[in-house]
C-alpha positions as CSV (number, residue, x, y, z in Angstrom):
1,M,4.4,15.0,8.6
2,F,4.0,15.0,12.2
3,G,6.4,17.9,13.4
4,H,6.5,17.6,17.3
5,V,3.6,15.5,18.1
6,E,4.1,14.1,21.5
7,N,2.1,11.1,20.5
8,R,3.5,10.6,17.4
9,E,4.7,6.9,17.8
10,I,1.5,5.9,19.0
11,I,-0.7,7.3,16.3
12,L,1.9,6.0,13.5
13,N,1.6,2.7,15.3
14,E,-2.4,2.8,15.2
15,F,-2.4,4.3,11.6
16,W,0.0,1.4,10.4
17,E,-2.3,-1.1,11.7
18,R,-5.1,0.5,9.8
19,V,-2.8,0.7,6.7
20,R,-2.3,-3.1,6.9
21,F,-5.8,-4.0,7.4
22,T,-6.8,-2.0,4.5
23,W,-4.2,-3.9,2.4
24,I,-5.6,-7.2,3.5
25,D,-9.0,-5.8,3.1
26,L,-8.6,-5.1,-0.5
27,M,-9.2,-8.6,-1.5
28,K,-12.7,-8.7,0.0
29,H,-13.6,-5.9,-2.2
30,N,-12.1,-6.9,-5.3
31,T,-12.2,-10.6,-6.2
32,N,-9.7,-10.1,-9.3
33,I,-6.9,-9.6,-7.3
34,E,-4.4,-11.9,-5.1
35,L,-2.3,-10.4,-2.4
36,D,1.1,-11.7,-2.1
37,K,3.9,-10.8,0.4
38,F,3.4,-7.4,1.8
39,I,5.1,-5.2,4.4
40,V,3.9,-1.8,5.9
41,M,6.9,0.3,6.4
42,P,7.1,3.8,8.6
43,N,6.6,5.6,5.5
44,H,5.9,3.5,2.6
45,V,4.2,0.0,1.4
46,H,5.8,-2.8,-0.1
47,G,3.2,-5.5,-1.8
48,I,2.8,-8.0,-4.5
49,I,-0.4,-7.8,-6.2
50,E,-1.5,-10.4,-8.7
51,I,-4.1,-9.2,-10.9
52,V,-6.1,-12.1,-11.9
53,G,-7.7,-12.6,-15.0
54,A,-6.2,-9.5,-16.5
55,P,-5.3,-9.6,-20.2
56,L,-1.7,-9.4,-20.8
57,V,-1.8,-6.7,-23.6
58,G,-4.8,-4.8,-24.9
59,A,-8.7,-6.2,-24.5
60,H,-9.6,-9.5,-23.5
61,P,-11.1,-11.3,-26.3
62,N,-14.0,-12.6,-24.3
63,H,-14.9,-9.5,-22.9
64,R,-18.6,-8.2,-23.3
65,A,-20.4,-5.4,-22.5
66,G,-22.0,-5.5,-19.1
67,T,-19.1,-7.9,-17.7
68,R,-16.8,-6.4,-15.1
69,P,-13.1,-6.2,-16.4
70,A,-10.2,-6.5,-14.0
71,P,-8.9,-3.6,-12.1
72,T,-5.7,-1.9,-13.3
73,L,-3.1,-1.4,-10.7
74,G,-3.6,2.3,-10.8
75,D,-7.7,1.5,-9.6
76,I,-6.2,-0.9,-6.7
77,V,-3.6,1.5,-5.5
78,G,-5.8,4.6,-5.9
79,A,-8.7,2.7,-3.7
80,F,-5.7,1.9,-1.2
81,K,-4.7,5.5,-1.1
82,S,-8.1,7.0,-0.6
83,I,-9.3,4.7,2.1
84,T,-6.1,5.0,4.1
85,T,-6.2,8.9,3.7
86,N,-9.8,9.1,4.6
87,E,-9.4,6.9,7.4
88,Y,-6.4,8.9,8.5
89,I,-8.3,12.4,8.1
90,R,-11.2,11.0,10.0
91,N,-9.0,10.3,13.1
92,V,-7.6,14.0,13.0
93,K,-11.1,15.0,12.9
94,T,-12.3,12.4,16.0
95,N,-9.1,11.4,17.9
96,G,-6.9,14.4,17.8
97,W,-4.0,12.8,15.3
98,A,-1.9,15.5,13.8
99,P,-3.0,16.7,10.5
100,F,-0.2,16.1,7.6
101,R,0.3,19.0,5.5
102,T,0.1,18.3,1.9
103,R,-0.7,15.0,1.2
104,L,-0.5,11.7,3.1
105,W,0.9,9.4,0.1
106,Q,3.2,10.4,-2.6
107,R,1.2,11.0,-5.7
108,N,2.4,8.2,-7.9
109,Y,3.8,4.8,-7.0
110,Y,6.6,2.3,-8.2
111,D,5.5,-0.6,-9.9
112,R,7.5,-3.5,-11.8
113,V,6.0,-6.5,-13.8
114,I,7.4,-9.9,-12.2
115,R,7.7,-12.2,-14.9
116,T,9.3,-15.2,-13.4
117,E,9.5,-17.2,-10.6
118,T,12.9,-16.1,-10.0
119,E,11.8,-12.6,-9.7
120,L,9.1,-13.4,-7.7
121,N,11.2,-15.0,-5.1
122,K,13.6,-12.1,-5.2
123,T,10.8,-9.7,-4.5
124,R,9.2,-11.9,-1.9
125,E,12.7,-11.7,0.1
126,Y,13.2,-7.9,-0.5
127,I,10.0,-7.6,1.2
128,E,11.0,-9.8,3.9
129,Y,14.1,-8.3,4.9
130,N,13.2,-4.5,4.4
131,P,12.5,-3.9,7.7
132,K,15.8,-5.0,8.9
133,N,17.4,-2.1,6.6
134,W,14.8,0.4,8.1
135,A,17.4,2.1,10.8
136,D,19.6,3.3,7.7
137,D,17.3,4.4,5.3
138,E,17.9,7.7,3.8
139,Y,13.9,8.4,4.2
140,N,13.8,7.3,7.8
141,I,13.5,11.1,8.9
142,L,11.6,10.4,11.9
143,G,14.4,8.2,13.7
144,F,11.8,5.3,14.2
145,E,13.2,1.5,14.5
146,Q,11.0,-1.0,12.5
């Protein structure tokens, strides 16, 4: 994404901070979600999102026309990617950040439904310790330490 840009570490650090802020800011704009453990890695994000008030299957029995249903995970991730991509593009134009070639984020995302407290705790632990494994990650193509 950055090629041979001399100040890429500065750009990435500033961008990661903006990504972190956008993640936290999701709750301010959507009262139907709660954010749990998350981490911004050099080339991806891990996070736990709880969608509050969403039906487990199908439509909510009390849903009436005119009420706002809970967002889907796709809505939330899509908004996050859109906001951060636009922020990056704005900085390419105004602050000389290196442009990205095709897209900033991958097209899809990986998700998993967490069903038990044990799974929740294991996922939290994975997120917490993920940065310690970054130096050995096969996708650490820029060679950065986390």
